[in-house]
C-alpha positions as CSV (number, residue, x, y, z in Angstrom):
1,X,12.8,263.4,67.5
2,X,11.8,262.9,71.3
3,X,15.7,263.3,72.0
4,X,17.6,264.9,74.6
5,X,17.3,268.6,72.6
6,X,13.2,268.0,73.5
7,X,13.8,269.3,77.4
8,X,10.1,270.5,77.8
9,X,8.2,268.6,80.3
10,X,11.1,266.5,81.1
11,X,11.3,265.1,84.5
12,X,14.6,264.6,86.6
13,X,16.3,267.6,84.8
14,X,15.3,270.0,88.1
15,X,14.0,273.4,88.2
16,X,15.0,275.7,85.2
17,X,16.6,279.0,87.3
18,X,17.3,281.5,84.5
19,X,19.4,284.8,85.0
20,X,17.0,287.6,84.6
21,X,16.7,289.5,81.4
22,X,17.7,292.7,82.6
23,X,21.2,291.3,83.9
24,X,21.8,288.6,81.4
25,X,24.7,289.1,78.7
26,X,23.9,288.3,75.1
27,X,27.2,286.1,75.6
28,X,29.3,285.1,78.4
29,X,32.3,284.7,76.9
30,X,34.1,286.3,73.3
31,X,34.1,282.3,71.9
32,X,30.3,282.5,72.2
33,X,30.0,285.5,70.1
34,X,32.3,284.1,67.3
35,X,30.0,280.9,67.1
36,X,27.1,282.8,67.0
37,X,28.8,284.9,63.9
38,X,30.3,281.9,62.5
39,X,27.2,280.1,62.2
40,X,25.0,283.1,60.9
41,X,27.6,283.8,58.3
42,X,28.1,280.0,57.2
43,X,24.2,280.1,56.8
44,X,24.0,282.6,54.3
45,X,26.5,280.7,51.7
46,X,22.9,279.2,51.0
47,X,24.2,275.2,51.6
48,X,21.4,274.9,54.3
49,X,18.4,276.2,55.8
50,X,17.4,277.1,59.5
51,X,15.9,273.7,60.3
52,X,18.6,272.0,58.8
53,X,20.9,273.7,60.9
54,X,18.5,273.0,64.2
55,X,18.6,269.3,62.8
56,X,22.4,269.2,62.8
57,X,22.7,270.2,66.4
58,X,19.8,267.7,67.3
59,X,22.2,264.8,66.0
60,X,24.7,264.6,68.0
61,X,24.7,262.0,70.8
62,X,22.5,262.7,73.4
63,X,25.6,262.6,76.3
64,X,27.0,265.2,74.1
65,X,23.8,267.4,73.5
66,X,23.2,267.6,77.3
67,X,26.9,268.1,78.5
68,X,27.4,271.1,76.1
69,X,26.6,274.3,76.5
70,X,24.2,276.3,74.2
71,X,26.6,277.5,71.9
72,X,28.8,274.5,71.9
73,X,25.9,272.8,70.5
74,X,25.9,275.7,67.9
75,X,29.4,275.0,67.0
76,X,28.7,271.0,66.7
77,X,26.1,271.6,64.4
78,X,27.7,274.3,62.2
79,X,31.1,271.9,62.1
80,X,28.8,268.9,60.9
81,X,27.0,271.0,58.1
82,X,30.4,272.1,57.0
83,X,31.6,269.1,56.6
84,X,28.6,267.2,55.2
85,X,28.2,270.0,52.6
86,X,31.7,269.7,51.4
87,X,33.1,272.7,52.6
88,X,35.8,271.7,54.7
89,X,36.7,268.3,55.7
90,X,37.3,266.6,58.6
91,X,41.2,267.2,58.3
92,X,40.9,271.1,58.0
93,X,38.6,270.7,61.2
94,X,41.1,269.2,63.1
95,X,43.5,272.2,62.2
96,X,45.5,270.3,59.1
97,X,45.4,272.2,55.5
98,X,47.4,269.5,53.8
99,X,44.1,268.6,52.0
100,X,42.2,271.8,51.9
101,X,39.0,271.6,49.9
102,X,39.1,275.2,48.6
103,X,38.1,275.9,45.1
104,X,35.5,272.8,45.5
105,X,32.6,275.5,46.5
106,X,31.8,277.5,43.4
107,X,28.3,277.3,44.0
108,X,28.2,279.1,47.3
109,X,25.8,282.4,47.7
110,X,28.4,284.8,49.0
111,X,26.4,288.2,49.9
112,X,28.1,291.5,50.1
113,X,27.7,294.1,53.2
114,X,24.6,295.3,51.8
115,X,22.7,292.0,51.4
116,X,23.8,290.4,54.5
117,X,22.5,293.1,56.2
118,X,18.9,292.6,54.4
119,X,18.9,289.4,55.0
120,X,19.6,290.2,59.0
121,X,16.8,292.3,58.8
122,X,14.4,290.1,56.8
123,X,15.1,286.6,57.6
124,X,13.9,284.2,55.7
125,X,9.9,284.3,54.8
126,X,7.6,280.7,55.8
127,X,4.2,281.7,54.6
128,X,3.8,280.0,51.3
129,X,0.9,279.7,48.8
130,X,-1.6,276.8,49.5
131,X,-4.3,275.1,47.2
132,X,-5.6,273.3,49.9
133,X,-8.1,274.3,52.3
134,X,-7.2,274.0,56.4
135,X,-8.5,271.0,57.7
136,X,-9.3,272.4,60.9
137,X,-11.5,275.5,62.3
138,X,-11.6,277.5,64.9
139,X,-13.0,276.6,68.6
140,X,-12.1,272.2,67.2
141,X,-10.3,270.4,69.8
142,X,-7.2,268.4,68.5
143,X,-5.1,265.8,69.5
144,X,-1.3,266.2,69.1
145,X,0.0,262.9,67.7
146,X,2.9,260.6,69.1
147,X,5.7,260.9,66.9
148,X,8.5,258.5,66.9
149,X,10.7,259.9,64.3
150,X,14.6,260.1,64.1
151,X,14.3,263.4,61.9
152,X,13.6,266.9,63.0
153,X,9.9,267.9,64.4
154,X,8.7,270.8,65.8
155,X,6.3,269.0,67.9
156,X,7.6,269.0,71.6
157,X,7.1,266.0,73.3
158,X,5.5,267.0,76.2
159,X,2.5,268.3,74.2
160,X,2.3,264.8,72.1
161,X,-0.9,262.8,73.2
162,X,-2.4,265.8,74.6
163,X,-5.8,267.1,73.3
164,X,-5.9,271.1,72.8
165,X,-8.2,273.6,71.2
166,X,-7.6,275.5,68.0
167,X,-7.7,279.2,68.5
168,X,-6.3,280.9,65.3
169,X,-5.0,279.6,62.0
170,X,-1.8,281.1,60.8
171,X,-2.4,280.1,56.8
172,X,0.5,277.8,55.0
173,X,4.0,278.0,56.0
174,X,7.2,276.2,55.3
175,X,6.9,272.5,57.1
176,X,9.8,272.1,59.5
177,X,10.1,268.4,59.5
178,X,10.7,268.5,55.3
179,X,12.8,271.5,55.3
180,X,15.1,269.7,57.7
181,X,15.5,267.3,54.6
182,X,15.9,270.1,52.0
183,X,12.2,269.5,51.0
184,X,10.4,273.3,51.0
185,X,6.6,272.3,51.2
186,X,3.9,274.2,53.1
187,X,1.7,272.8,55.7
188,X,-1.1,274.8,57.5
189,X,-0.3,276.4,61.0
190,X,-2.0,276.4,63.8
191,X,-2.1,278.3,67.3
192,X,-3.2,275.7,69.7
193,X,-4.2,276.5,73.5
194,X,-3.6,273.8,76.2
195,X,-4.5,273.7,79.9
196,X,-1.5,272.8,82.4
197,X,-4.0,270.0,82.8
198,X,-3.9,268.4,79.6
199,X,-0.1,268.9,79.4
200,X,1.1,267.8,82.8
201,X,-1.9,265.8,84.3
202,X,-2.6,268.3,87.2
203,X,-3.3,272.0,87.5
204,X,-0.3,274.7,87.9
205,X,0.4,278.2,87.9
206,X,0.0,278.5,84.0
207,X,-3.9,278.1,83.3
208,X,-3.1,278.3,79.7
209,X,-0.2,277.3,77.3
210,X,-0.4,278.3,73.6
211,X,1.7,276.1,71.1
212,X,2.5,276.6,67.2
213,X,1.7,273.6,65.5
214,X,1.6,272.3,62.0
215,X,-1.4,270.5,60.6
216,X,0.4,266.7,60.2
217,X,1.0,267.0,63.8
218,X,-2.7,267.2,64.9
219,X,-6.2,265.1,64.7
220,X,-9.4,265.9,65.0
221,X,-11.8,265.3,68.0
222,X,-14.8,264.5,67.6
């Protein structure tokens, strides 16, 4: 979805002014640390996957997304998922526990300390077996399709409509567009090289940009 969250290459938002990495703290306030912990802990319950989590943040009103800070968007996403998955209700979210959802979540996956540490260390594997061969080969020229979807996608808006070259094939990986809908299917994944002229219409300091893109995002340029 080319929504407010898809900020790469958008005009009118001003230059990026990042803090130096050696000076930037992991969290700028204690509440950010707690939101991070809450999001990770809630995700371990097994009621949603990482792409559903990302899509929940993206489904905010664009003005809300742009006005929120990074961890405010995380908080909005986890609140949405907790309600949608029936773990809490709107009343509980507002602090009213008179209509609690407690006792309705017997199917939760609650890891112990050892299991939680393993999840944090290994993450979730994305590589899948595939019975199909990759559609594209190294050095193929490909066009990034323009997508107009209300769903989740990892195809950045600034790359759509641009032509690049396949430089590596990574095998079959979980396809985020379907995974965000709770459907775990695999598609072949490639690293695609773009010139700055192809992406933005003029040369810049970056002579090459590499983007990992799934096969359904691409079509062969003959």
